N, C-alpha and C positions, 0 to 999 in steps of 0.2 A: 234212725238218725236222731241225735239228741238236739236239744234246743241250742246249746253252745255252738254246735256245728252249723246250724242254720244261720245263727247270728254272724258267725265268722265268715260264712260264704257271702252273706248279704253285704257285710262291711267291705270285703275284698272286691265284690262287684262294683260297689259304689266308688271306691277309690280308683280302681282301674278305669272305670268309665269317665270319671271326672278328669283324670290325668290325660287320657287319650283325647277327650273332647276339647280340652284346653289347648293341646298341641295342634289339633286339627283346626281349631278356631284361629289360632295365630297364623297358621299357614294359609287359611282361606282369606283372612283380612290383610295379608301382606300387600302393600300398595303397588308393587311392581310385579304382579303375577303375569307372566307372558301368556299370550294366546296360543292355542293349539294350532298346528298347521291345518290347512284345508278349510279354513273358515268356520271351524267348530267353536263351541262355547269356550269361554276362558276357563283356565284351570281352577281359578278361585271359585267360579260357579259350580264346577264339578266337585270340588272339595266340600262346599256347603251342602250340595245335594246328596253326597255320599257320607254325610256325617253319622248316619245310623250304623256304619261299620264299627264305630266306637262302642255302641251298645252291644253289638254282636260279640266283639272281642272281650269286653268286660264281663258280660254274663257268661259267655262260653268258657272263658278262662277260669272264673270262680267256680262254676258248676262242674267243669271238667276236672279241676284240681280236687274238689271235694269228692268226686266220683272215684278218682284215682287213689285217694287216701282211704277208700273203703267206707265212705259215709252212707252209701245207699243200701248196704247190706244185701238183702234178698232181691230188692227191686233194681239192682244195678243194670240188668238187661233192659228193662223198660226205660229207665232214665237215659242210658246210653243210646238207645234207638231214637228217643226223643231229641237228644242233642244232635245226633247225626242227621236226622231229617231236617231240623231247624237250620243246621249248618249248610245243607244242600240248598235250601230255599234262599238263605241269605247270600250265598255265593252267586246264585243266579240273579238275585236282585242287584248285587254289586256290578255284575256285567251289564245289566240294564241301565244302571246309573251312568256308567262310563260310555256305553254305546246303546242307545235305546233300540228296542225291537218290539214286535207286536205282542200284545198281552196274551193272545191265544197260544203263543209258544210257551208261556209259563205254566199252563195247566198240566201238561205231561210231567214236568219236573215236580210240581207240587203233588200230583197223584203218586208218583214214585216215592217221594219222601213220606207221604202219609202211609203208603203200603209198608214201608220200612218200619215205621213206628208200630203199626198193627202186628207185623211179624214178630218184632222183639217183645211185644206185650203178650203174645200168645193168645189172641182172641179167636173166637170161632169164626167160620166163614161168613155167616149172616151178620154177626156183630162187627166183623171186620169191614164188610162192605158199607154198613151204615157209618162206621167211624171214619172211613176214608172220605165218604161224601160230606160228612160234617166238617172234617178238618179242612178240606179244600174250600168249602163254602165260607166258613168263618175266617179263614186266612185272607181270602180276597175281600170279605166284608170289612175287616179291620184295616186292610191295606188301603181301601178307598177313603178312609178317614184322614189320610195324610195329605190334606189340601189346605190346611190353615195352620198358623203358628201355634204349637203347643196342644193341638186338638187330639191327635192320636196318642201323644205322650200322656196326657192327663186321663183320657178314657182308658187307655191300656193300664195305667198305674192303678186306677180304681178297680178294674176287672181282675188284675193280678192279685190285688189285696184280697178280693173275695175268694179267688181260687186258693190263696194261701190259707185263709181261714177254714175253708171246706176241707183242704188236705190235712190241716192240723186236727180237725174233728173226725177225719176218716180213719180207716184201719191201717193205712200205710203211711207213716210219717215221712218216708223217704221221698214221696212225691211232692213234698213241700220245698224241695231243693230248687227246682227251676222257678216256681212262682216267687220264692223269696229273693233269689238273685235278680229276677226280672223287675221286681218292685224297686230294688236298690238301683239297678242300672237305669231304669226310666227316670227315677228321681234325680239321679246325677245328671242325666242328659237334659232334663227339663230346665236346668240353669242356663243352657245355651240355646234351647229351643223355644223359650218363651218369647212372646212378641216384644220387640222386633227380633225375630229368630236369626241368630248367627249361623246355626247349623240346622239341617233338616234330616229327618230319618231317611228319606229317600226310599227307593224300592227295596234296598237291602234291609234297613232297619224296620220298615213297615211290614214286610212279609215275614221277617223273623219274629216280630212281636205277635202278629196275628197267628202264625203257625204255633208258636210256643203256647199261646193262650188256648187255642183250639185243641192241640194235642194234650196239653195238661188237663184240660177239662174232660176229655175223653178217657184218659187214664184214671183220673180221680173218680169218675163215674163207674168205671169197671171195678175199681178196688173198694167202692163204698159198701158198707154193710147192707144186707138185703132189706132191713127194716126201714132204711131211710129213703125218702122220696128223691133220690139223686137223679132219676130219669127225667124229672120235671124241674128240679131246682137248678141244676148246672146249665142247661140250655138258656135259662133266663139271664145268665150273665152277659150274653152277647146281644141283648135287646137293642141297644143303641146302634151298634154296627149293622145289625140286620134291618133296623128301621131306616137307616140312611140308604142302604142298598135297595130296599123296596121303593123308597121315594124316588131314587134315581131311575130305576127300571120303569116305574109307572109313568113318570113325567116324560121320559124319552119315548116310550111307547105311544103316548098320547100325541106327542109332537112329531111322530114319524122320523125320529132321529136314530142314528146308529147306537146300539146298546154298548158297544165296546169303546166308543170314542168319548173321552172324558171332557166334560164341559162344566160350566159354572151352574150346576143344578143340584148341588148337595145341600144338606141342612145348613151348614155354615154359610154358604153363599146366599141362601134365602134369608137367613137372619141378618146378614149384612145389608140386604136390601131394605130392611125395616129399621135401619140405623142401630143395630147392635154392634158393638166394637169387637175387634178380634179377640182381645183377652176376655171380654164378656161372653163371647161365643164358646171359648174353651171352658170357662167356668160353668156356663149353663149346661153344656153337654156332659161335663163331669158330674154335676148334680143329677142330671137325668140318668146317667149310668149308675149313680150311687143308689137310686131307688130300687131297681131290680136286683142289684148286687146284694144290698142289705136284706131284701125280702128273701132271695134265694138262700142266703147264708142262714137266716133264721129258720127257714123251712128245713134246710139240710140238718140243722142242729136240733130239729124236732121241737122248736119253740113256737112255731106258728103252724097253722093248718095248711096243707097243700093248696087249699082253695084260694089262699091269698096270692098265689102265683098268677092268677088270672088278671089281677089288677094292673101290674106293670105292662103286660102286652096290650091290654085294652086301652090304657092311656097312651101308649106309643102309637097304636093304630089311629086314635083320634088326633094325635099330634101330626101324623103323616097327612091326614086329610086336610088339616088346617094349613100345613105348609104347602100343600099342592095349590092352594089359592094364591100364593105369592108368585108372581110371574118370574120365571127363571130365564127365559130366552127373550132377547131383544128382537123386535120385529125387523125384518130385512129392509134395508134402505131402497126406496123406489127411485128408479132412474127418471130424470126430468123428461117431459114430453118433447117431441120434436118441434112443436110450435114454440114452446118456451125457449128451447135451445136456439131456434132461428132468431127469435126476438133479441136474445142476449148477445148473439154473435153478429147480427146485421150491422153494417156500417152506418153511422149517423151522417145523413146528408146535410149539406149546408153548414158544415163546421167552420167556425171562424178561424182564419189563419192568424197566428200570433204576430203582432206588429213589433216593430223595433222598439216601441215604448215599453215593452215588457222585459227589457234587459235589466240586468242587475243594477240597482240603484235608481231606476227610473220607473215610475208607476204609470199605468195606462189611464185613460180617461174613465171617470166614474160613470156608471150607467145612469141614464136619465138626466144627465146634466147638460146635454147638447153641446158639449165641447167638440171641436173638430178633431178628427182622428189623428192629424199630424201634430197636434199641440203636445209639446213635451211638458212633463210635470216633474216636480221635485219628489223627494222621498216622502215628504209630508203631504203631498197631494195638491200643492199649489202650482199654478201654471208659471212657467219661466218667462222672463222678459225677452222678446225676440231681439236680435242684434240690429243695429241700424242698417239701412240699405247701403249697398256697395257704392263708393264714390262720393258719399256725403258724410261729413263728420258730424258729431253730436253738437259742436259749437255752431256750425252753419244752420242746423235745424233750429236751434234755440234763437238765433238771430232772426230767422225768417218769421218765427212765431211772435217775436216781440215787435 
């Protein structure tokens, strides 16, 4: 596949993704989106959550069109199997976006899609088993990064750029097709996924991105020349995703929580607890991913010694241990004791009965003044003058006093 074909496929993926994402954004932000029957989430929320389908359609259309035009040459079978497997995973994710189901049910479909890729690539049984395990692991590791605005999009873009560079340096340029279109599609979707995100990748876009990255890495590693350290360089591209997965599993295991139930214990959640902003988190993890990606690319190009590949994993392990010190789970609220509850609910004895002087416009006697309880007062607090006794006029009283 020539350079012009790669550029044309990338440009097509960019424009298709941007156009579809813009239409999905308008539909999601429509002010009068009716709710679904049965008390389900509004349709606008479902549209935002399934925005990753625009990336799937943009990348799949561009890569499929280039494949149909004969751009892949001898590697058409491998690329076709990769696109078919990624499409199966994306379709399953779209079903999950519209009607969520258990995460354990996704593993058989992901395994079947990975087996499809391995069969089309013509790998040996031993290499095929390792490739299937790797693809399923990395797919779910990248999918777990879709919990903050722009996080998976930026990390996936950096990783796809590294795969594109490695595929261009390898012996099969046709394998650059999917990484090139994926870089363009994620870049176009980032316009709508940056904080505050109007659209999200959801399960469809997240699993498609993870599967495409993992399967592309496996195929590039198989097609790499024997002299290159591809066996060690390409796995380093998934350092950030694997570090986040390890952090989650360790923290949930320590807290005796379910491993499959998603909670706020990822890297981005812990960074938010130390006052890192959402855009800052995406930029920080993108820079973190750029270190192993750059190192792996230089080692793959034989510009660095393979020993340098030990530095990014070592730094990631140290970062995971530091992040484990940041509390991720709020302590459970303790119920009030029975004695305190009785004190708060016990009736107060000797409560004063409000007098008629507390009516609107009339104030009661001020405490400590010794005023009689029946004395009426004005709004300013002064006592009113009592009326003269019955049967005696004011003039008669004045005559008697004189």
